[in-house]
C-alpha positions in Angstrom: 137.9 40.7 -58.9 137.3 40.4 -55.2 134.5 39.0 -53.1 130.9 39.3 -54.1 127.6 37.8 -53.2 124.7 35.9 -54.8 121.3 37.5 -54.1 118.5 35.0 -53.4 115.3 36.5 -54.8 113.1 33.9 -52.9 114.4 34.8 -49.5 115.6 38.4 -50.4 119.0 37.8 -48.8 122.6 37.7 -49.9 124.3 34.4 -49.6 127.4 32.6 -51.0 129.7 35.6 -50.0 133.3 35.2 -51.0 136.6 36.3 -49.5 138.7 35.2 -52.5 140.6 37.3 -55.1 140.4 36.3 -58.8 142.5 37.3 -61.8 141.4 37.3 -65.4 143.9 36.2 -68.1 143.0 38.2 -71.2 145.2 35.9 -73.4 143.6 32.6 -72.3 140.2 34.2 -71.5 139.9 32.4 -68.2 139.7 33.2 -64.5 142.0 31.9 -61.8 141.9 32.3 -58.0 144.9 33.9 -56.4 145.6 31.3 -53.8 148.0 33.3 -51.7 145.6 36.3 -51.2 142.3 36.4 -49.4 140.5 38.8 -47.1 139.9 38.3 -43.4 136.1 38.4 -43.9 133.8 37.5 -46.8 132.8 40.8 -48.4 130.5 42.3 -50.9 129.1 45.7 -52.0 132.7 47.2 -51.7 134.9 49.3 -53.9 138.2 48.0 -55.2 141.0 49.4 -57.4 144.5 48.2 -58.5 147.4 50.6 -59.2 150.5 50.3 -61.4 152.5 49.0 -58.4 150.4 45.9 -58.2 148.6 47.0 -55.1 144.9 46.2 -54.7 143.0 48.7 -52.5 139.6 47.6 -51.1 137.3 50.0 -49.2 134.2 49.3 -47.2 131.5 46.9 -48.1 129.3 44.5 -46.2 130.6 41.5 -44.4 128.8 38.3 -43.5 130.0 36.6 -40.3 128.3 33.2 -40.9 126.7 31.6 -43.9 124.3 29.7 -41.5 123.3 32.8 -39.5 123.4 35.8 -41.8 124.5 38.9 -39.9 125.4 41.4 -42.6 127.3 44.4 -41.3 128.5 47.5 -43.2 132.2 48.3 -42.7 134.5 51.2 -43.6 137.8 49.4 -43.5 140.6 50.1 -46.0 142.7 47.2 -47.1 145.9 47.1 -49.3 147.2 43.9 -50.8 150.4 43.4 -52.8 150.1 41.1 -55.9 153.8 41.2 -56.9 
């Protein structure tokens, strides 16, 4: 799992946006953060897929430049990360 945001219903804004990648271990039933992989910008509302070669492809989404001054911006970038 990559990125994501918490939506604050009081202020109607997204906050706590993440740039981290997480992996779920189905045997241990627990999440762990992939320390060696992260995105340049915190991102949410994107599409992501992983193929049989261990590549994670992430397309588009919304980035947040600063948690203090929200400046959400839609992007159309395509990223590829290698997990192996």
